[in-house]
N, C-alpha and C positions, 0 to 999 in steps of 0.2 A: 759666351754665356755659360754659367755653371748650371747644369741640370740637377734638379733635386726632385726625383720622381718618387711618388708613393705607390706601392703595390698592395692591393687589398684582395685577398683570395677568399671567396665565399664557399662555405660548405654546401649551401642550398639544402639543408637537412642532410639527407643521404643521396640526393640527386647527383651531387658532384663528389662529396666526401666518401660515398660508398664505392667509388671506382678510382678516383684520383687521390693520391696521398697529398692532401692539401698542406700539411705541416712541412713536408719536404719541399714542396713547391715554394712556399713562402720563405723558407730558410735559404734555398739555393738562389733565389732571386735577390735576396738581401745584398749579395755581393756583386750583382750585375752592374756594369758601368752606368752611372747616372742615377742609380736607385739610392735614395736616402732613407727610405723606410719601407719595411715589408712585414705584413702580418696576415693572419687568417681569422675568420669569424664565422659563426654558424649561419646567421642570416644577415648578410650585408645590407639588404634592402629594408630591414627593420629600423625602427627609430634608434635603438642603441648602435646598430651598424652604421647608419648615416652620421650619427654623432661621433663615432670613431673616426670616420673620414674627416669630418670638420675639425676635430681636435688635432689630428695628425697634421693637417694642412697648416694650422696655426703654429703648433709646437715645433715642427720640423721645417717650417718655411718652404713648403713644397711648391715647385713651379709647375707640376703636372701630376695627374692621378691616373692610374690604371686599375679599374675594378674588374677583377677576374670572376665572372659570374655567368649569368644566362645571356640570352640574346639581347643586343642593344635595343631591339624593337620593343622589348618588354620594359626595361628599366633605365635606358640611357638618360631619359629626361629626369628621372628620379635622382640619379647621382650627379647630374649637372646642376640641379637645384641645390643639392648638398654642397657642391663646390662654390656656388654663388653665395651660400650662407656663410662661407669662410673667406669671402673676398677673393676667390679664385675665378678667373674667367671660365665660363661653362665649357668653352670649346678647347680647354686644356684638360678635359676629363674624357677618357676613352674607356670603352668596354672591351675586354678580352673574353670572347665567348668560349668558355670551357665546359659548358653543359651540353647544348644541342650539338656542337661541333666536336666534342671530345668525350665526355663521360657517357652520354647517351648512346654513342655509336661504338664504344670500345669497352663494353661491360665485361667481355670475356678475356680481356688482356689488360689488367690493371697496371702493370709496370710500364707498358708502352703508352697507356693513356696518361700516366703521370709525366712521361717524357714529352708527349705531345702538348700537354697543358703548359709545360714550361716554355716550349717553343712558341706557342700561340701568344703567351704573355710577353715574351721577348719582342715579338714583332710589334706589339702595341706600344711597348716602351720606346722602341725606335721611332714609331710614328709620333708619339706625343712629344718627343724631343724636338721635333721640327714643326709641330703645330703652331699656328698663329693664334693670338688672342683676338678672336673675331667679335663683331657686334651684329645683332640681328638686324635685318633689313625692314624698315618701317614703311608700310604702304597705307594709304587712306582707304576707308571703307564706305561704300555706298550702302546705306542701311535700308535696303529693300531686297526681298527674297523672291526667288522664282521657285514654284513648286510644279514639277512636271508629273501629271497624272492626277485625275480627279476621282479615284476610288476612295475607299474609306481611309486608307493611309494618307493619301494626299490631302483629303479634306481635313483630317485631324491635324496634320502638320501645319496646314495653312491657318487653321483656327488658332492653334497654339502660338504661332509666330505673331499673328495679328493681335491676339490678346496680350502679347507682351509689349505691344506698342509700336510694331513695325509694319510697313506696307508689304503686301504680298501679291504677287501675280500668280494665279492658279490656272495652268494651261491643261486642257483636256482635249484629246483628238476627236472624241465622239461629240455628238450634239448635246449630250447631257452629262453632268457629273453623276457619280454613283458607282461606276465600275461593276464588277461581277456581283458585289454584295446586293445590288439593287435587284438582281435576278433571283436571289435566294427566297425560299418559302419561309422556313423557320431556321433558327440557329441553335447549334448544340452548345452546351448540354442543357440549356434552360428552355429551349423550344419557344423562345419569344420571336415575334415576327420581325424579320429582317427590315422590312420597310418601316416599321414603327421605330426602330432604333436609328436607321440611317436617314430617313427623309427630314427629320428636324435638323440634323447636322448639315444636310444639303442646303436647306433653306437658310440656316445661319451663315453658311459660307457665302451664299449669294447676296445676303443682305448686310454683311459685315462692312462697315465703312472703310476698313483698311484692306479689304480683299477685292482685287480686280479679277473678275471671273472671265476667262477667255476660253469658251468651249468651241468645238469644231475648229481647233487651231493646232498647229504643230510647231515644235522648235526647229528652226532652220539653222543658220550659221551661228557658231559660238566662238567668241574671241575674248581675250583678256585673261585675268587671273583673279585669285581670291580677293574679294573686296571690290573688284572692278571688272565685272563681266559685262560684255556687250553682246546682247542676244538679238537675233532676228527671228521674229515669230511670224509664221505663215497663217494668215486667216483664210481658211478655205472658203471658196464661194458657196454660200448656202442658197443663193438665188432668192433669198428672202431678206428684206431689210429688218433685222431682228430688233433694231432700235425703235422702229415704228410699229411692228407687229404686236398685237394685243393677245395673241394666243387663243383666239376664239375657236379655232378648229374647223371653220367652215371649208377652208381649202382642202384639208385632208378628207373631210366628210364627202365632198363632191368629186374628188379625184377618181377617175375611172381606172387608173393603172395600178396593178397590184404586183407585189413580189414577196419573196420570203422575208420574214421579220428576223433580223439578227438578234434582237432582244429576246424573242421567243425561241431562239435556237432552231429556226426553220420549221417549228411546229404550227405556226400560224403565218398569216400574210400581213403586210403593211401596205400603205399607199406609196406612190412615188414622192409625194410631199407628205411628210410625216413628223410626228413627235415620237421619240423612241418608246416611251411608256407614259402612262397617265400622270405619274408623280415626277416627271422629268423636271430638272432644274438646269437651265431656264426652260420653262414650259412653252417653248416656241418651236415651230417646225423648221426643217431644212428640206431642200428639194434634191432628190436623187436624180441627177441628170441622165444617168445611164438607163433609167426605167421611165423617164418622163416622156410622154408622147410628143409634147411640143418641142422639147429639146432634141428629140431624135428625128422627128418628121415635119415639124412646123405646124402640126395639127393639134387640136384640143385647146389649150390655153384657158381652161375653165377656172383654174385656181386664181389666175390673175384677174379674170373678169368678175369673180365672185367676192374677192377680198375687199372688205369695206374700207380699208385704210391704204389700199394700193401698195402693200408691202412686198408683193411678189415682183421680182426683178430678174428676168431671164438673161439680162446682159451683164449681170454681176460677175466680176473676175476675182481671182485670188489676190489678196493684198498682203503686204509685208509691213510689220511694225517693229521698230527698233526700240529696245528697252535696255536699261542699265540696272544691274542688280549686284549685290555683294556676295550672295550665297545662293546655291541651287540645291534643292531637295529633289531627288529622283525617286518617284513612286509610281513606276510604270506598270506595276502589276504583273499578271500572269495570263497565259493561255492554257488550254488543255491540249495534250498531245493529240494530233489529228487522228480521228477514228479510221480514216482511210489507210493509215499505216498498219492497222491491226488486221492483217489478212486472215489470220486464223479465227478471228471473231466476226468475219463477214466483211470487214473493211468498209463499213458504212452502207452496205447494200441490203442488209436485212432490216426491214422497217421497224421491227419490234425489238431490235437491239439498239438501245439509246445511250447517250452519254449522261453523265451525272448532272450536268447543267440542264439538259433536256428534261430529265426527271424532276429537277427542281421546279421547272415551269409547269409541269403536270401537277405537282403538289400545291402550287401557289394558288391562293384564292383569286388572284388577279391574272392567272395564267390562261392559256387558250381553252382549258376545260373547266375553268372556275374551281379548281382544286379537286375535281373528280379524276382519279387515275384511270385513264383509258389508253388502250393500245393504239399506236399511230396507224396501224394497218387497217383496222376495221372499226375503231371506236368502242370496242367491247371492254368491259372491266376485267382485267387479268386476275385470275385466281391463284396462279403460281408465278412468282417473280424471283429471278435469280440475280444476286448482286455480286459482282466480281471485283476484288481489290487488286492493287498492284498491276493494273493494265498499262504497261509501259514503264512503270516505276520498278526499281530494283531489278532491272532486266537489261543485261548487256546487249542482248540481241536488238533492242530498240535504242541503244546508246543512252539509257537512262539508269545508271547504276545507283543513283541516289533514291532515298525514300521521299515520297511527296508529303509525308507527315500527317496530312489531314484526311486522307482517303478512308482509313478505317473508321474514323468518327463520322464523316458525313454519310458514308454508306450505312452505318448503323442508324443514323438519324433517318435516312431514306426508308430503311426497312421498318423502323418504328412508326413513322408517319403513314406508310402504306398500310400497316396493320390497323392504325387508328381509323383509316378511311375504309378499307376493305376488311371487315371483321372476320369474314370466313376465308380470307386468303392466306396463303402460306408464303413466307419469305425465307429464302435460302441465301446465306452469305458465305461465299468461298473466300478464304483468307490464307496468307502465308504465315503471318504473325499478326495478332491484334495489338496495335500500338496505341496506348491511351495516355499519352504524355501531356496531361493538363489537369487543371483543377476541376474536379467533379467528373472527369472523363471516364475513369474506371467504373464509377457508380452508374454512369449513363449506359455503358456497355453491359453491365450486369443486369440493369433494368430491361434492356432490349431482349436479352437471352432468357431471363427468368419470368418477367411479367408479360412481355409481348410475344413470347414464343418464337423469336427469330432463331432459325436453325443455322448454327455456325458450322461450316465444314472446312476443316484444315486441309487445303490442297489447292493445286493449280489446275484450272480448266484448260484442256489441251485444244478443244475445238468446239465451235458452234456451227450449226447448219439448220436450215428450214426443212420441215417434213410435216405434211398434213396440217398446215396452219399453226404449227408449234415451232418453237426454237429448241432444238435438241442440244443439251449441254452435256458434254463428255468431260469427265474429270476423275480424279482419284482422291479418296480420303486417305491422307498420309498417316493418320493416327491408327487406322485399322488395316490399311493396305488394300481396301476394297475399291473396285471401280464404281463410279457413280454416274448414272445417266438419268437426266431429268428432262421431261417434256414440258418446257416452260412456256407460259403465255407471253412473257416479256423478260428481257435481260438488260440490266443496267451496268454499264462499265465505269468503274472508278479510274478514269484516265489520269495519267501522270500530269502534274503541274509542270509547266516549262515557262521560261521567260516570255514576256510579251513579244510578239513577232517583230515589232519595231524597236525593241529595247537595245538590241545589238548595234543597230545603225546609230541610235542616239548615243550609246556608250562611246562609239568611235568619235562622234562629234564632240562629246564632252571630255574625251580622253580619259575615261574611267576604265579601269581594268575589269575584266570578267573572268569567271572560272571556266573550266572545261565544258560546262553545260550551258554557259551563256548568262548565268546569274551574276549580278554585279558583285565585285569583290570588295570586302571591307578591309580597312587598314590593319586591323588585328581582331581575330575572332572573339577574344575575351575582353580586352581592354579598350578597343576602339571599334565596336561592332556596327556603329552607324556612320562612320566616317570613311570616305574613300582615301586611297593613298594620295590622290591629287587634292590639295587643300581647297576648301571652299565648296566641295561637293559632299552631300550627305544622303544616306540611303534609307529608304523606308518601305516596309511592306514586302510583298512577294517578289519584288524586283531583285531583292538581295538573296532570296531563297524561299522555298515553300514554307508557308506559315498560316495559322488560323487568324481569325479576326482579332482576338485579344492581343496576340503577339504583334500583329500588324499595327494596331493602334498604339501599343506601348512603344514600338520602335519609331513610329511617326512622332510621338511626343518627345522621345529621346533626341531625334534628329532636330526637332524644333528647338529644344533646349540648347543644342550645340549652336544653332544659328543665333539664338538670343545671346549666348555667351560671346560669339564673334562680334555681334553688333553692340555689345555693352562697352567696348573699348573704342577710343577715338581712332586708333590705328591698329593695324594687324602687323605683328612682327613675324617675319619669315626667316627660315633657316638661311644663314649666310654661306653654307657650304655649297657653293655653286661654281659653275665654269667661269674661266677668265681667259681672255684673248690677249696674247702678247702682240701688240700691233706692229712691233719691229720685225717679228718673225712671220706674221700672217702674209700669205701669198695671194689672198683675195680670191681663192678658188670657189668659195661658197658651198663647199661640201657640207660644212656644219649646218648651213641654213636648210639644206635639203633633208638632212637626217634628223633634225631636232623634232621630237614628237610633241613638244609643247609650244612650238613656234617662238621660242625664246631667242634663237639666233637670228640676227638680221645683218644685212649688208649696208655699210656706210658708203654711199655713192661718192661722197666728197673725199673721204680718206682712202677709199678703195680697200677697206679691210672689214673683217667681220666684227660684230659687236654682240655681246650677250646682255639681254634685258634682265636685270637683277630681279625684278619683281615677278618674273614669269619662270625663270630657270628653276628646275627641280633637282639639279645635280645628278642626273641619271648617268652621265658619262658618254652618251652616244656621240656627241660632237668630238670629244677627246679621242675616242677610239677611231673615229673616221678621219680626223685631220691629218692630211699627208705631210704637212710641214712641222707638225708637233708644236704648233703655236698655242694650242688650247690646253689649259691645265685646269685642275680643280683645286679650289682652296682646301688646304689641310689634307690633300691627297695628291701631292705632286709626284712627278716621276722619281725624284731623288728619294722621297719618303718611301715609295714603293720598292725601289731597289734595296734600300736599307732594311726594309721589312722582310723581303725575300732572302737577303743575306743572313739575317738573324735566324730565319726558319731553317736555312740549309747549312748552318755553320759547322755541323758535324760531318 
């Protein structure tokens, strides 16, 4: 077969052309064996650049194309579509990355960068010479979505998917949807009530005809692939028949057993049989077996005796429900960095050093103090309150080098609301940098400092300790260099946001990648911010990284739109660049089965050879590397192709 390869070298403005001599690259490659056309252009990804590719394919009857530009992650799909527009099979279009892998890393040595660019392009020319014209793999799609997590992001995603005409299963591990937003008092920068915004959405989700609400449930086993996931959902034993329960509250009212309330962050108690909070959805109780007198000792049983509809069932067991869905939205939310890890600030042992969520409950009209700010130690109203930002965030000592993004704003809100409640009180806010990256946020910060007299101190507090009923705050004002010592009545810690404790375990089940801090990794930070690298999984809210309510809601709607796009087609077309087993060479050792992270490799008991399930394989190459007989190869990345690419790179 005669090869007629087209080479297109992109300037990428000055990103490439500022380092690589693109004219020389295009000229030298014009004479390379198999190349029929070679040129350069300022922006290949632009409309004129793509038209240049299309016209050259037709005019020069090109059998393959190598676009020398940026990462294929960014624009491979763009140039493949251009190839299709000129009747060229998209898998005969390759990208030679001469930006990230060449110009960006060799800015101090332009001649060598140019030589390296030429070699990179030659390797891709050799690859495209042996590429096959592949066809996408078509798979059917179950048009039902699973949303994991019932916080504001999960609720928004579920509503948007349902409103687009598709069924949704919304799974929440707690007894009620609402997440952390349900705990908040007011929200910045508008100071509107969090419950007023959230509870109507909670009710909408519960009453929507296309949404099946599964609270007090967890995702168990996950199998299948995009369009065809099989999920096992664990319904935890609530010891209450919630289908029969009317939510009258008699059981909770009469229950004699009390324990700390998780919703109130330990500042108040709840009963052993309880509804998390008054506005809970569903507004029906669950029984905490660990603190129930009957479940622990066989005594009491008052809740069962008093229930007018016999809904209490002490024999209830965990159940498992199998569901099939086509897409999964992961909105598992966040936790706060444990206060016990902050030893320099008391490690949770100083009663009047509270977390930001505890202070939210003190500010809330529905909280344990009905909105009156009182010290946990003695119930007195604090006259001097210190707020500390970046507690755990931006702190390598606590393994949290990232910024938690919202702490500056919510602590500013806390200080402002405290001043609105305690007019003669003084609020101090220690900060490293005030970060106000949002609409109206800078104005909100200025309002706190200028109108509400919040005293901002730039510096890091080194130590907190108790003395004579006060919390002594030791720090330094880094603007003046002066030491600062405050005898505070209360200290509020802006603890770092971190992924939900169960998110990492769930990510392993779903085979979703996470970053070094445990947040779910998106496919591309700019162009695919709500998609996982594994198709069919979409990310929403703080599970992907720290974010405020507007960002969480926006990302949830974006994830929902991706699900709706997937469901809009009769079939989903997957990449055909997958592993392939040569049955004549396969020894039947099953090593590929054991190493496949996607469970795509299986063993054919009849033929005694391995087989790759096309609809599941992601082409990661793990099985190819592990196969001792060399019988597994990857389409369009065969051993012969690799050898020729290496030879081209090392020809000198």
